[in-house]
NUKE-166908 format. One record per residue (C-alpha): chain; x, y, z; residue number from 1. Coordinates in nm, 4 decimals. Layout:
<rs>
r unit=A; c1=X; c2=Y; c3=Z; pos=NUM
...
</rs>
This chain:
<rs>
r unit=A; c1=-1.9835; c2=-2.1535; c3=-0.9699; pos=1
r unit=A; c1=-1.8626; c2=-2.3663; c3=-1.2590; pos=2
r unit=A; c1=-1.4970; c2=-2.2819; c3=-1.3229; pos=3
r unit=A; c1=-1.4914; c2=-2.4209; c3=-1.6744; pos=4
r unit=A; c1=-1.2295; c2=-2.1786; c3=-1.8083; pos=5
r unit=A; c1=-0.9923; c2=-2.2101; c3=-1.5129; pos=6
r unit=A; c1=-0.9801; c2=-2.5883; c3=-1.5528; pos=7
r unit=A; c1=-0.9643; c2=-2.5994; c3=-1.9316; pos=8
r unit=A; c1=-0.6467; c2=-2.6968; c3=-2.1123; pos=9
r unit=A; c1=-0.4237; c2=-2.4468; c3=-2.2901; pos=10
r unit=A; c1=-0.1350; c2=-2.4855; c3=-2.5312; pos=11
r unit=A; c1=0.1648; c2=-2.2690; c3=-2.4492; pos=12
r unit=A; c1=0.3892; c2=-2.3148; c3=-2.7500; pos=13
r unit=A; c1=0.4122; c2=-2.6949; c3=-2.7797; pos=14
r unit=A; c1=0.3258; c2=-2.7611; c3=-2.4146; pos=15
r unit=A; c1=-0.0270; c2=-2.8530; c3=-2.3084; pos=16
r unit=A; c1=-0.1201; c2=-2.7443; c3=-1.9573; pos=17
r unit=A; c1=-0.4243; c2=-2.8767; c3=-1.7743; pos=18
r unit=A; c1=-0.5431; c2=-2.5562; c3=-1.6059; pos=19
r unit=A; c1=-0.5002; c2=-2.1803; c3=-1.6288; pos=20
r unit=A; c1=-0.3467; c2=-2.1245; c3=-1.2836; pos=21
r unit=A; c1=0.0082; c2=-1.9826; c3=-1.2804; pos=22
r unit=A; c1=0.2280; c2=-1.9133; c3=-0.9782; pos=23
r unit=A; c1=0.3448; c2=-1.5540; c3=-1.0151; pos=24
r unit=A; c1=0.7142; c2=-1.4701; c3=-0.9690; pos=25
r unit=A; c1=0.7752; c2=-1.3624; c3=-0.6087; pos=26
r unit=A; c1=1.1060; c2=-1.2567; c3=-0.4566; pos=27
r unit=A; c1=1.1755; c2=-1.4761; c3=-0.1517; pos=28
r unit=A; c1=1.5495; c2=-1.4116; c3=-0.0808; pos=29
r unit=A; c1=1.6084; c2=-1.7718; c3=0.0278; pos=30
r unit=A; c1=1.9058; c2=-1.8721; c3=-0.1899; pos=31
r unit=A; c1=2.2562; c2=-1.9340; c3=-0.0623; pos=32
r unit=A; c1=2.4803; c2=-1.6307; c3=-0.0132; pos=33
r unit=A; c1=2.6491; c2=-1.7035; c3=-0.3468; pos=34
r unit=A; c1=2.3186; c2=-1.7286; c3=-0.5361; pos=35
r unit=A; c1=2.2832; c2=-2.1063; c3=-0.5540; pos=36
r unit=A; c1=1.9364; c2=-2.2578; c3=-0.5238; pos=37
r unit=A; c1=1.8923; c2=-2.4920; c3=-0.2264; pos=38
r unit=A; c1=1.6699; c2=-2.7529; c3=-0.0623; pos=39
r unit=A; c1=1.4432; c2=-2.4905; c3=0.0940; pos=40
r unit=A; c1=1.3708; c2=-2.3483; c3=-0.2516; pos=41
r unit=A; c1=1.3148; c2=-2.6988; c3=-0.3891; pos=42
r unit=A; c1=1.0473; c2=-2.7668; c3=-0.1275; pos=43
r unit=A; c1=0.8953; c2=-2.4220; c3=-0.1806; pos=44
r unit=A; c1=0.8481; c2=-2.4559; c3=-0.5564; pos=45
r unit=A; c1=0.7581; c2=-2.8252; c3=-0.5429; pos=46
r unit=A; c1=0.4602; c2=-2.7504; c3=-0.3171; pos=47
r unit=A; c1=0.2911; c2=-2.5390; c3=-0.5852; pos=48
r unit=A; c1=0.3151; c2=-2.8186; c3=-0.8400; pos=49
r unit=A; c1=0.1825; c2=-3.0679; c3=-0.5846; pos=50
r unit=A; c1=-0.0939; c2=-2.8194; c3=-0.5051; pos=51
r unit=A; c1=-0.2284; c2=-2.8251; c3=-0.8597; pos=52
r unit=A; c1=-0.0627; c2=-2.5279; c3=-1.0280; pos=53
r unit=A; c1=0.0253; c2=-2.6446; c3=-1.3785; pos=54
r unit=A; c1=0.2623; c2=-2.3540; c3=-1.4462; pos=55
r unit=A; c1=0.5177; c2=-2.1993; c3=-1.2104; pos=56
r unit=A; c1=0.7267; c2=-1.8894; c3=-1.2813; pos=57
r unit=A; c1=1.0343; c2=-1.8519; c3=-1.0651; pos=58
r unit=A; c1=1.1290; c2=-1.5480; c3=-0.8640; pos=59
r unit=A; c1=1.3559; c2=-1.3051; c3=-1.0475; pos=60
r unit=A; c1=1.6957; c2=-1.4670; c3=-1.1138; pos=61
r unit=A; c1=1.9990; c2=-1.2466; c3=-1.1705; pos=62
r unit=A; c1=2.1999; c2=-1.3136; c3=-1.4885; pos=63
r unit=A; c1=2.5549; c2=-1.1930; c3=-1.4168; pos=64
r unit=A; c1=2.8130; c2=-1.1434; c3=-1.1432; pos=65
r unit=A; c1=2.8409; c2=-0.7683; c3=-1.2038; pos=66
r unit=A; c1=2.5512; c2=-0.5270; c3=-1.1598; pos=67
r unit=A; c1=2.2371; c2=-0.7360; c3=-1.2075; pos=68
r unit=A; c1=2.1663; c2=-0.8693; c3=-0.8582; pos=69
r unit=A; c1=1.8853; c2=-0.6842; c3=-0.6806; pos=70
r unit=A; c1=1.8705; c2=-0.8439; c3=-0.3361; pos=71
r unit=A; c1=2.0986; c2=-1.0362; c3=-0.1036; pos=72
r unit=A; c1=2.0170; c2=-1.4089; c3=-0.1137; pos=73
r unit=A; c1=1.8513; c2=-1.3734; c3=-0.4522; pos=74
r unit=A; c1=1.9164; c2=-1.6785; c3=-0.6729; pos=75
r unit=A; c1=2.1284; c2=-1.6478; c3=-0.9848; pos=76
r unit=A; c1=2.1942; c2=-1.8120; c3=-1.3185; pos=77
r unit=A; c1=2.5274; c2=-1.6413; c3=-1.3667; pos=78
r unit=A; c1=2.7610; c2=-1.9431; c3=-1.3633; pos=79
r unit=A; c1=2.7816; c2=-2.3190; c3=-1.3803; pos=80
r unit=A; c1=2.7340; c2=-2.3768; c3=-1.0070; pos=81
r unit=A; c1=2.4090; c2=-2.1830; c3=-1.0226; pos=82
r unit=A; c1=2.2944; c2=-2.3974; c3=-1.3137; pos=83
r unit=A; c1=2.3669; c2=-2.7210; c3=-1.1289; pos=84
r unit=A; c1=2.1916; c2=-2.5986; c3=-0.8137; pos=85
r unit=A; c1=1.8677; c2=-2.5360; c3=-1.0039; pos=86
r unit=A; c1=1.8491; c2=-2.8836; c3=-1.1610; pos=87
r unit=A; c1=1.6928; c2=-3.0659; c3=-0.8622; pos=88
r unit=A; c1=1.4492; c2=-2.7776; c3=-0.8099; pos=89
r unit=A; c1=1.3369; c2=-2.7921; c3=-1.1729; pos=90
r unit=A; c1=1.3097; c2=-3.1697; c3=-1.1625; pos=91
r unit=A; c1=1.0919; c2=-3.1592; c3=-0.8504; pos=92
r unit=A; c1=0.8466; c2=-2.9154; c3=-1.0097; pos=93
r unit=A; c1=0.8268; c2=-3.1018; c3=-1.3399; pos=94
r unit=A; c1=0.7967; c2=-3.4424; c3=-1.1727; pos=95
r unit=A; c1=0.4741; c2=-3.3137; c3=-1.0177; pos=96
r unit=A; c1=0.3263; c2=-3.2169; c3=-1.3529; pos=97
r unit=A; c1=0.3992; c2=-2.8451; c3=-1.3813; pos=98
r unit=A; c1=0.5849; c2=-2.6321; c3=-1.6322; pos=99
r unit=A; c1=0.8667; c2=-2.4326; c3=-1.4739; pos=100
r unit=A; c1=0.9678; c2=-2.1005; c3=-1.6296; pos=101
r unit=A; c1=1.2741; c2=-1.9059; c3=-1.5138; pos=102
r unit=A; c1=1.2283; c2=-1.5315; c3=-1.4807; pos=103
r unit=A; c1=1.5540; c2=-1.3527; c3=-1.5658; pos=104
r unit=A; c1=1.5893; c2=-1.0155; c3=-1.3957; pos=105
r unit=A; c1=1.8473; c2=-0.7354; c3=-1.3973; pos=106
r unit=A; c1=1.7712; c2=-0.4925; c3=-1.1134; pos=107
r unit=A; c1=1.9585; c2=-0.1964; c3=-1.2630; pos=108
r unit=A; c1=1.9171; c2=0.1189; c3=-1.0551; pos=109
r unit=A; c1=1.6587; c2=-0.0516; c3=-0.8342; pos=110
r unit=A; c1=1.9150; c2=-0.2880; c3=-0.6821; pos=111
r unit=A; c1=1.9317; c2=-0.2783; c3=-0.3042; pos=112
r unit=A; c1=2.1705; c2=-0.5644; c3=-0.2320; pos=113
r unit=A; c1=2.4554; c2=-0.6887; c3=-0.4513; pos=114
r unit=A; c1=2.7686; c2=-0.8535; c3=-0.3075; pos=115
r unit=A; c1=2.9502; c2=-0.8131; c3=-0.6404; pos=116
r unit=A; c1=2.9598; c2=-0.4322; c3=-0.6429; pos=117
r unit=A; c1=2.8817; c2=-0.1169; c3=-0.4474; pos=118
r unit=A; c1=2.7467; c2=0.0763; c3=-0.7474; pos=119
r unit=A; c1=2.4295; c2=0.0494; c3=-0.9507; pos=120
r unit=A; c1=2.3870; c2=0.1095; c3=-1.3221; pos=121
r unit=A; c1=2.0838; c2=0.2229; c3=-1.5200; pos=122
r unit=A; c1=1.9907; c2=0.3889; c3=-1.8505; pos=123
r unit=A; c1=2.0568; c2=0.7307; c3=-1.6953; pos=124
r unit=A; c1=2.1867; c2=0.8764; c3=-1.3697; pos=125
r unit=A; c1=1.8360; c2=0.9030; c3=-1.2201; pos=126
r unit=A; c1=1.7568; c2=0.7379; c3=-0.8875; pos=127
r unit=A; c1=1.4336; c2=0.5394; c3=-0.8577; pos=128
r unit=A; c1=1.1578; c2=0.7085; c3=-0.6610; pos=129
r unit=A; c1=1.0550; c2=0.5891; c3=-0.3185; pos=130
r unit=A; c1=1.2327; c2=0.3853; c3=-0.0559; pos=131
r unit=A; c1=1.4056; c2=0.0492; c3=-0.0593; pos=132
r unit=A; c1=1.2007; c2=-0.2431; c3=0.0751; pos=133
r unit=A; c1=1.3081; c2=-0.3357; c3=0.4259; pos=134
r unit=A; c1=1.1472; c2=-0.6816; c3=0.4148; pos=135
r unit=A; c1=1.3842; c2=-0.7508; c3=0.1241; pos=136
r unit=A; c1=1.6820; c2=-0.6260; c3=0.3237; pos=137
r unit=A; c1=1.7041; c2=-0.2677; c3=0.1999; pos=138
r unit=A; c1=1.6812; c2=0.0646; c3=0.3805; pos=139
r unit=A; c1=1.6519; c2=0.4295; c3=0.2847; pos=140
r unit=A; c1=1.6461; c2=0.5953; c3=-0.0544; pos=141
r unit=A; c1=1.7914; c2=0.4383; c3=-0.3675; pos=142
r unit=A; c1=2.1344; c2=0.5769; c3=-0.4615; pos=143
r unit=A; c1=2.1843; c2=0.7530; c3=-0.7918; pos=144
r unit=A; c1=2.2988; c2=0.4951; c3=-1.0479; pos=145
r unit=A; c1=2.5683; c2=0.5406; c3=-1.3084; pos=146
r unit=A; c1=2.4481; c2=0.5768; c3=-1.6670; pos=147
r unit=A; c1=2.5355; c2=0.2711; c3=-1.8760; pos=148
r unit=A; c1=2.7679; c2=0.2939; c3=-2.1722; pos=149
r unit=A; c1=2.6669; c2=0.1331; c3=-2.5016; pos=150
r unit=A; c1=2.9300; c2=-0.1336; c3=-2.4379; pos=151
r unit=A; c1=2.7698; c2=-0.2113; c3=-2.1021; pos=152
r unit=A; c1=2.4321; c2=-0.2403; c3=-2.2751; pos=153
r unit=A; c1=2.5863; c2=-0.4918; c3=-2.5150; pos=154
r unit=A; c1=2.7416; c2=-0.6840; c3=-2.2239; pos=155
r unit=A; c1=2.4093; c2=-0.6851; c3=-2.0396; pos=156
r unit=A; c1=2.2288; c2=-0.8310; c3=-2.3405; pos=157
r unit=A; c1=2.4932; c2=-1.1030; c3=-2.3616; pos=158
r unit=A; c1=2.4544; c2=-1.1751; c3=-1.9894; pos=159
r unit=A; c1=2.0795; c2=-1.2239; c3=-2.0374; pos=160
r unit=A; c1=2.1433; c2=-1.4550; c3=-2.3325; pos=161
r unit=A; c1=2.3933; c2=-1.6678; c3=-2.1414; pos=162
r unit=A; c1=2.1640; c2=-1.6836; c3=-1.8389; pos=163
r unit=A; c1=1.8753; c2=-1.8022; c3=-2.0569; pos=164
r unit=A; c1=2.1003; c2=-2.0728; c3=-2.1998; pos=165
r unit=A; c1=2.1861; c2=-2.1794; c3=-1.8438; pos=166
r unit=A; c1=1.8136; c2=-2.1929; c3=-1.7664; pos=167
r unit=A; c1=1.7670; c2=-2.4258; c3=-2.0609; pos=168
r unit=A; c1=2.0600; c2=-2.6387; c3=-1.9449; pos=169
r unit=A; c1=1.9103; c2=-2.6559; c3=-1.5940; pos=170
r unit=A; c1=1.5928; c2=-2.7993; c3=-1.7497; pos=171
r unit=A; c1=1.3488; c2=-2.5075; c3=-1.7245; pos=172
r unit=A; c1=1.0677; c2=-2.5226; c3=-1.9798; pos=173
r unit=A; c1=1.1189; c2=-2.1602; c3=-2.0757; pos=174
r unit=A; c1=1.2344; c2=-1.8163; c3=-1.9702; pos=175
r unit=A; c1=1.0555; c2=-1.4915; c3=-1.8910; pos=176
r unit=A; c1=1.2412; c2=-1.1617; c3=-1.9325; pos=177
r unit=A; c1=1.1580; c2=-0.9274; c3=-1.6457; pos=178
r unit=A; c1=1.0548; c2=-0.6055; c3=-1.8184; pos=179
r unit=A; c1=0.8272; c2=-0.4829; c3=-1.5374; pos=180
r unit=A; c1=0.8163; c2=-0.3329; c3=-1.1885; pos=181
r unit=A; c1=1.0951; c2=-0.0783; c3=-1.2322; pos=182
r unit=A; c1=1.3847; c2=-0.3163; c3=-1.2967; pos=183
r unit=A; c1=1.6424; c2=-0.2504; c3=-1.5690; pos=184
r unit=A; c1=1.4422; c2=-0.3324; c3=-1.8825; pos=185
r unit=A; c1=1.1498; c2=-0.1296; c3=-1.7484; pos=186
r unit=A; c1=1.3891; c2=0.1541; c3=-1.6624; pos=187
r unit=A; c1=1.4810; c2=0.1782; c3=-2.0296; pos=188
r unit=A; c1=1.1115; c2=0.1910; c3=-2.1215; pos=189
r unit=A; c1=1.0245; c2=0.4550; c3=-1.8593; pos=190
r unit=A; c1=1.0409; c2=0.8158; c3=-1.9766; pos=191
r unit=A; c1=1.1641; c2=0.9822; c3=-1.6560; pos=192
r unit=A; c1=1.4222; c2=0.7109; c3=-1.5794; pos=193
r unit=A; c1=1.5592; c2=0.7044; c3=-1.9354; pos=194
r unit=A; c1=1.7032; c2=1.0401; c3=-2.0360; pos=195
r unit=A; c1=1.9451; c2=0.9065; c3=-2.2945; pos=196
r unit=A; c1=1.9996; c2=1.0884; c3=-2.6230; pos=197
r unit=A; c1=2.1288; c2=0.7875; c3=-2.8188; pos=198
r unit=A; c1=1.9426; c2=0.5060; c3=-2.9962; pos=199
r unit=A; c1=1.8179; c2=0.3713; c3=-2.6610; pos=200
r unit=A; c1=1.6493; c2=0.6923; c3=-2.5424; pos=201
r unit=A; c1=1.3902; c2=0.9475; c3=-2.6451; pos=202
r unit=A; c1=1.1005; c2=0.8027; c3=-2.8462; pos=203
r unit=A; c1=0.8941; c2=0.5048; c3=-2.7344; pos=204
r unit=A; c1=1.0574; c2=0.2967; c3=-3.0091; pos=205
r unit=A; c1=1.4039; c2=0.3899; c3=-2.8852; pos=206
r unit=A; c1=1.3154; c2=0.3200; c3=-2.5223; pos=207
r unit=A; c1=1.1734; c2=-0.0173; c3=-2.6285; pos=208
r unit=A; c1=1.4769; c2=-0.0979; c3=-2.8430; pos=209
r unit=A; c1=1.6767; c2=-0.2847; c3=-2.5770; pos=210
r unit=A; c1=1.3800; c2=-0.5100; c3=-2.4981; pos=211
r unit=A; c1=1.3154; c2=-0.5890; c3=-2.8647; pos=212
r unit=A; c1=1.6836; c2=-0.6571; c3=-2.9353; pos=213
r unit=A; c1=1.7084; c2=-0.8766; c3=-2.6285; pos=214
r unit=A; c1=1.4039; c2=-1.0820; c3=-2.7250; pos=215
r unit=A; c1=1.5555; c2=-1.1600; c3=-3.0644; pos=216
r unit=A; c1=1.9018; c2=-1.2317; c3=-2.9203; pos=217
r unit=A; c1=1.7559; c2=-1.4752; c3=-2.6681; pos=218
r unit=A; c1=1.5347; c2=-1.6414; c3=-2.9289; pos=219
r unit=A; c1=1.8305; c2=-1.6989; c3=-3.1584; pos=220
r unit=A; c1=2.0264; c2=-1.8532; c3=-2.8697; pos=221
r unit=A; c1=1.7615; c2=-2.0804; c3=-2.7158; pos=222
r unit=A; c1=1.5961; c2=-2.1894; c3=-3.0418; pos=223
r unit=A; c1=1.2407; c2=-2.1828; c3=-3.1702; pos=224
r unit=A; c1=1.1253; c2=-2.4756; c3=-2.9578; pos=225
r unit=A; c1=1.1775; c2=-2.3014; c3=-2.6229; pos=226
r unit=A; c1=0.9170; c2=-2.0901; c3=-2.4405; pos=227
r unit=A; c1=1.0069; c2=-1.7190; c3=-2.4288; pos=228
r unit=A; c1=0.7923; c2=-1.4608; c3=-2.2540; pos=229
r unit=A; c1=0.8174; c2=-1.1152; c3=-2.1025; pos=230
r unit=A; c1=0.6620; c2=-0.9432; c3=-1.8020; pos=231
r unit=A; c1=0.5391; c2=-0.5861; c3=-1.8496; pos=232
r unit=A; c1=0.3837; c2=-0.3293; c3=-1.6149; pos=233
r unit=A; c1=0.3319; c2=0.0419; c3=-1.5787; pos=234
r unit=A; c1=0.3793; c2=0.0538; c3=-1.2008; pos=235
r unit=A; c1=0.7096; c2=-0.0049; c3=-1.0271; pos=236
r unit=A; c1=0.8271; c2=-0.1362; c3=-0.6919; pos=237
r unit=A; c1=0.9360; c2=0.2170; c3=-0.6018; pos=238
r unit=A; c1=0.6648; c2=0.4057; c3=-0.7951; pos=239
r unit=A; c1=0.3335; c2=0.2245; c3=-0.7758; pos=240
r unit=A; c1=0.1370; c2=0.5094; c3=-0.9357; pos=241
r unit=A; c1=0.3362; c2=0.5377; c3=-1.2588; pos=242
r unit=A; c1=0.1420; c2=0.5389; c3=-1.5867; pos=243
r unit=A; c1=0.2653; c2=0.5571; c3=-1.9442; pos=244
r unit=A; c1=0.2541; c2=0.9202; c3=-2.0576; pos=245
r unit=A; c1=0.0320; c2=0.8596; c3=-2.3605; pos=246
r unit=A; c1=-0.1906; c2=0.6093; c3=-2.1871; pos=247
r unit=A; c1=-0.3711; c2=0.3569; c3=-2.4018; pos=248
r unit=A; c1=-0.2149; c2=0.4957; c3=-2.7178; pos=249
r unit=A; c1=0.1312; c2=0.4200; c3=-2.5810; pos=250
r unit=A; c1=0.0124; c2=0.0765; c3=-2.4693; pos=251
r unit=A; c1=-0.1027; c2=0.0075; c3=-2.8239; pos=252
r unit=A; c1=0.2396; c2=0.1088; c3=-2.9557; pos=253
r unit=A; c1=0.4290; c2=-0.1042; c3=-2.7042; pos=254
r unit=A; c1=0.2175; c2=-0.4180; c3=-2.7320; pos=255
r unit=A; c1=0.1896; c2=-0.3989; c3=-3.1099; pos=256
r unit=A; c1=0.5686; c2=-0.3805; c3=-3.1298; pos=257
r unit=A; c1=0.6087; c2=-0.6754; c3=-2.8918; pos=258
r unit=A; c1=0.3518; c2=-0.8711; c3=-3.0899; pos=259
r unit=A; c1=0.5742; c2=-0.8922; c3=-3.3971; pos=260
r unit=A; c1=0.8751; c2=-1.0225; c3=-3.2056; pos=261
r unit=A; c1=0.9389; c2=-1.3920; c3=-3.1419; pos=262
r unit=A; c1=0.7740; c2=-1.3872; c3=-2.7981; pos=263
r unit=A; c1=0.5419; c2=-1.6715; c3=-2.7009; pos=264
r unit=A; c1=0.3482; c2=-1.4763; c3=-2.4379; pos=265
r unit=A; c1=0.3199; c2=-1.1468; c3=-2.2501; pos=266
r unit=A; c1=0.2713; c2=-1.1449; c3=-1.8726; pos=267
r unit=A; c1=0.1178; c2=-0.8210; c3=-1.7427; pos=268
r unit=A; c1=0.0834; c2=-0.7097; c3=-1.3827; pos=269
r unit=A; c1=-0.1308; c2=-0.4284; c3=-1.2450; pos=270
r unit=A; c1=-0.2572; c2=-0.3206; c3=-0.9029; pos=271
r unit=A; c1=-0.5989; c2=-0.4599; c3=-0.9950; pos=272
r unit=A; c1=-0.6125; c2=-0.6665; c3=-1.3109; pos=273
r unit=A; c1=-0.9871; c2=-0.6113; c3=-1.3502; pos=274
r unit=A; c1=-0.9787; c2=-0.2296; c3=-1.3600; pos=275
r unit=A; c1=-0.9174; c2=0.0074; c3=-1.6541; pos=276
r unit=A; c1=-0.5441; c2=0.0733; c3=-1.6622; pos=277
r unit=A; c1=-0.5344; c2=0.4006; c3=-1.8551; pos=278
r unit=A; c1=-0.8218; c2=0.5991; c3=-1.7116; pos=279
r unit=A; c1=-1.1998; c2=0.5724; c3=-1.7158; pos=280
r unit=A; c1=-1.3518; c2=0.3558; c3=-1.9894; pos=281
r unit=A; c1=-1.0177; c2=0.2215; c3=-2.1105; pos=282
r unit=A; c1=-0.8896; c2=-0.1334; c3=-2.1389; pos=283
r unit=A; c1=-0.7310; c2=-0.3301; c3=-1.8593; pos=284
r unit=A; c1=-0.3589; c2=-0.3860; c3=-1.9072; pos=285
r unit=A; c1=-0.4276; c2=-0.7495; c3=-1.9966; pos=286
r unit=A; c1=-0.6922; c2=-0.6533; c3=-2.2537; pos=287
r unit=A; c1=-0.4515; c2=-0.4064; c3=-2.4119; pos=288
r unit=A; c1=-0.1748; c2=-0.6646; c3=-2.4274; pos=289
r unit=A; c1=-0.4040; c2=-0.9279; c3=-2.5790; pos=290
r unit=A; c1=-0.5815; c2=-0.7087; c3=-2.8334; pos=291
r unit=A; c1=-0.2761; c2=-0.5194; c3=-2.9556; pos=292
r unit=A; c1=-0.0130; c2=-0.7976; c3=-2.9496; pos=293
r unit=A; c1=-0.2348; c2=-1.0935; c3=-3.0528; pos=294
r unit=A; c1=-0.0177; c2=-1.3088; c3=-2.8274; pos=295
r unit=A; c1=-0.1213; c2=-1.5301; c3=-2.5346; pos=296
r unit=A; c1=-0.1458; c2=-1.3156; c3=-2.2195; pos=297
r unit=A; c1=-0.0975; c2=-1.3975; c3=-1.8524; pos=298
r unit=A; c1=-0.2872; c2=-1.1534; c3=-1.6281; pos=299
r unit=A; c1=-0.1823; c2=-1.0646; c3=-1.2729; pos=300
r unit=A; c1=-0.3199; c2=-0.8301; c3=-1.0098; pos=301
r unit=A; c1=-0.5628; c2=-0.9283; c3=-0.7310; pos=302
r unit=A; c1=-0.6958; c2=-1.2191; c3=-0.9347; pos=303
r unit=A; c1=-0.6733; c2=-1.4829; c3=-0.6638; pos=304
r unit=A; c1=-1.0514; c2=-1.4936; c3=-0.6239; pos=305
r unit=A; c1=-1.1581; c2=-1.7778; c3=-0.8563; pos=306
r unit=A; c1=-1.4824; c2=-1.6081; c3=-0.9664; pos=307
r unit=A; c1=-1.2876; c2=-1.2985; c3=-1.0690; pos=308
r unit=A; c1=-1.0291; c2=-1.5077; c3=-1.2502; pos=309
r unit=A; c1=-1.2974; c2=-1.7096; c3=-1.4299; pos=310
r unit=A; c1=-1.4645; c2=-1.3892; c3=-1.5480; pos=311
r unit=A; c1=-1.1378; c2=-1.2492; c3=-1.6856; pos=312
r unit=A; c1=-1.0857; c2=-1.5685; c3=-1.8843; pos=313
r unit=A; c1=-1.4477; c2=-1.5935; c3=-1.9979; pos=314
r unit=A; c1=-1.4338; c2=-1.2355; c3=-2.1273; pos=315
r unit=A; c1=-1.1240; c2=-1.3265; c3=-2.3308; pos=316
r unit=A; c1=-0.9218; c2=-1.0590; c3=-2.1514; pos=317
r unit=A; c1=-0.6394; c2=-1.3062; c3=-2.0799; pos=318
r unit=A; c1=-0.5444; c2=-1.6695; c3=-2.1361; pos=319
r unit=A; c1=-0.3792; c2=-1.7550; c3=-1.8044; pos=320
r unit=A; c1=-0.4029; c2=-1.6115; c3=-1.4520; pos=321
r unit=A; c1=-0.0959; c2=-1.5660; c3=-1.2339; pos=322
r unit=A; c1=-0.1447; c2=-1.5552; c3=-0.8592; pos=323
r unit=A; c1=0.1036; c2=-1.4182; c3=-0.6052; pos=324
r unit=A; c1=-0.0043; c2=-1.3605; c3=-0.2461; pos=325
r unit=A; c1=-0.3026; c2=-1.5928; c3=-0.2905; pos=326
r unit=A; c1=-0.0610; c2=-1.8703; c3=-0.3831; pos=327
r unit=A; c1=0.1585; c2=-1.7952; c3=-0.0820; pos=328
r unit=A; c1=-0.1472; c2=-1.8370; c3=0.1404; pos=329
r unit=A; c1=-0.2804; c2=-2.1347; c3=-0.0580; pos=330
r unit=A; c1=-0.0067; c2=-2.3330; c3=-0.2340; pos=331
r unit=A; c1=-0.2800; c2=-2.5857; c3=-0.3128; pos=332
r unit=A; c1=-0.5232; c2=-2.3230; c3=-0.4448; pos=333
r unit=A; c1=-0.6188; c2=-2.5118; c3=-0.7655; pos=334
r unit=A; c1=-0.7076; c2=-2.8228; c3=-0.5647; pos=335
r unit=A; c1=-0.9055; c2=-2.6211; c3=-0.3090; pos=336
r unit=A; c1=-1.1038; c2=-2.4301; c3=-0.5690; pos=337
r unit=A; c1=-1.1915; c2=-2.7475; c3=-0.7565; pos=338
r unit=A; c1=-1.3264; c2=-2.9013; c3=-0.4358; pos=339
r unit=A; c1=-1.5146; c2=-2.5877; c3=-0.3302; pos=340
r unit=A; c1=-1.2987; c2=-2.5392; c3=-0.0225; pos=341
r unit=A; c1=-1.2476; c2=-2.2061; c3=0.1507; pos=342
r unit=A; c1=-0.9260; c2=-2.0215; c3=0.0661; pos=343
r unit=A; c1=-0.6963; c2=-1.8883; c3=0.3372; pos=344
r unit=A; c1=-0.6434; c2=-1.5113; c3=0.3503; pos=345
r unit=A; c1=-0.2901; c2=-1.3855; c3=0.2872; pos=346
r unit=A; c1=-0.1129; c2=-1.2875; c3=0.6094; pos=347
r unit=A; c1=0.1376; c2=-1.0124; c3=0.5251; pos=348
r unit=A; c1=0.2611; c2=-0.9856; c3=0.8836; pos=349
r unit=A; c1=0.3616; c2=-1.3506; c3=0.9154; pos=350
r unit=A; c1=0.4651; c2=-1.4165; c3=0.5552; pos=351
r unit=A; c1=0.6745; c2=-1.1166; c3=0.4499; pos=352
r unit=A; c1=0.7758; c2=-0.9610; c3=0.7829; pos=353
r unit=A; c1=1.0288; c2=-0.9046; c3=0.9188; pos=354
r unit=A; c1=1.1978; c2=-1.0612; c3=0.6158; pos=355
r unit=A; c1=1.0513; c2=-1.2132; c3=0.3003; pos=356
r unit=A; c1=1.2425; c2=-1.5396; c3=0.2994; pos=357
r unit=A; c1=1.0765; c2=-1.8822; c3=0.2888; pos=358
r unit=A; c1=0.9862; c2=-1.9684; c3=0.6453; pos=359
r unit=A; c1=0.9792; c2=-2.3274; c3=0.7610; pos=360
r unit=A; c1=0.6191; c2=-2.3076; c3=0.8826; pos=361
r unit=A; c1=0.5150; c2=-2.2207; c3=0.5267; pos=362
r unit=A; c1=0.6611; c2=-2.5483; c3=0.4059; pos=363
r unit=A; c1=0.4851; c2=-2.7440; c3=0.6758; pos=364
r unit=A; c1=0.1302; c2=-2.6581; c3=0.5645; pos=365
r unit=A; c1=-0.0590; c2=-2.9668; c3=0.4593; pos=366
r unit=A; c1=-0.1595; c2=-2.9786; c3=0.0955; pos=367
r unit=A; c1=-0.5095; c2=-3.0840; c3=-0.0057; pos=368
r unit=A; c1=-0.4889; c2=-3.4413; c3=-0.1425; pos=369
</rs>
């Protein structure tokens, strides 16, 4: 098959990238105990750039030393030492021709490992559904979080802003706000997790308010020349079946609202990025984001098969394709696909169990020249 779309150039803000392959953000709990990035992470991210991915999005990075951290050994951008630790990682990725975008993530009530505190905070005192992920160091049910005050919401927005400024100082090409998968920003958007009766709860507009305010606060801080994106999903780490109550109508409302902000792209993730996301004969999540926001869209969700990815792009359902487990199995996936080589299957047992850190044998795989 001719993968014309996958290997075509694309302009993301003022950056030209040579292909449409993106490394999806994946939690790997391989940072130092205090949240600093390290040599293992440098080698891990560098391999994707060497393997032909022209865009890399980092794992979720926590923005403050209070309630934002979600996992032990998660990297941070909460202080100056964190910033300095990321610089050689960023340089290694960019020196091999890839854009590097920092995903900034506040875990909120879905935190399962934070050395800074024993409590979790969220829009409301409602525990996430499901169980903590043992391969990320958690165990058992999520505790009930404490409902955030309006002052804590203000402080959280400021923490995001400062973290994005640290990302810019560290040399990242842009930042992605993590508004998906059940973490704090998504908790505000989710009806059953957000039971507030103030300006941040109730209607879809009110539940989206924190995200919209944060986008504009970050834009004002980082400037108009810096890439700013957001990740959005319906499903969550602890509730994979969740759907927006009003389906495609609610998707239209959300993506239309995001489309008039100062975002540069929307990154959507679904269980299967090729399937209708709101019921039979509806749009995929990527289609909804693209048609209603009129912004560039990154699609994610079982799109590691190059023929599938090419079709999504050819149908104008998305502009870029982010790949998670397929990239873990094939850090040189773009090179392999271009040469018609067979892709390795993802091995969950050996890659994410018993613990989802970066294992040395992963870094020893030879990359296709």
